[in-house]
C-alpha positions, 0 to 999 in steps of 0.5 A: 500500500502506498504511503499516502494510503496509510492513515493513522490507525486511531482515526478509523475503525475498519478498512472500509472506513478508510476507503469511504474517507478516500472516496469522499475526498476525491475531486475532479475526475477522481470524484466522478470515478468515486461516486459509483463506488460510494453508492455501493459501499456497505452492500454486496455490490461493493468492489472496493472495501479495503485500502489495497483494493482502492490503491489497485483500482485507482491506479488502473483508472488514472495511471498510464502504465506506458508512462511508467515505462517511458519514465524508467527508460528516461531515468536509466539513460539520464546523465549530468551534462550541466549542473548537478542541480539541473540533473537532480530536477530532471531526475526528481521529475521522472521519479514521480512516475516510478514506484522504485524504492529509495536504494534503487533511486540512489543508485541510479542518481549516483550513476548519472552524476559527473565523474568529478562529483562522484570522486568527491562523494567517495572521499566524504567520511560520512556518506549520504543515507537516502536520496534527499541527502545524496542530492544535497551533497552532490549539489553542494560539491558541484556548486563549489566546483563551479565557483572554483572554475569561475575564480580561475578562469580570468587567470587562465585567459588573461593575456600577457602584456606585449613587449615593445622595442623602443624606437629611440634606443642607444646602440650596443656601444652606447652611442646615441643614434643620429638622424642622418636626414637632420645632419644633411640639412646642416650647412656645415655637414660633410659626408664621410666620403668627402672627409676621407677625400680631403684627408688624402689630399691633405686639405682642410675638412671644413674649408677644403683648402691646404695650409692649415 
């Protein structure tokens, strides 16, 4: 019998009282389904007199067996591709159509987790005891992982400053670079070739005359 069909034993004297309570509190389409059964309660025409019978009849009327098969197929192939929180949300949505016990759900949830989360979970001294604790622990681990990745991203992607060579620099001998265009514009400028020519003829480098 499902957990929601387990009322307090002190509230009802018989199982028939339990069924009557459930039928009376149906709403919408379920209420229309319950009316004929209510009319037959207490007579030999009643087909639902026990909570287990109610559970079976209600499931047959409102639960699609194909929906459960689809949910089983999806949940067994589900895996974490983004965050653990997103994975857990999708997992919990699918499990609503299943009747698996907690141990089976925990095993399946763990199977689909990111390998990094599994690794960190395995190192915990105290292991989660149920699905709720497992989801909480896995989500916490994944949140920390994401925060660390974000904090390291700027350092990894930060470009190194480009090195530039100064345009006006000294030569290897320490002599400043001379602008040849500016020198040629000087009226007193004498090229190296002219200087050598004057020296060979023993002439003055500046005036080009001999004798001094």
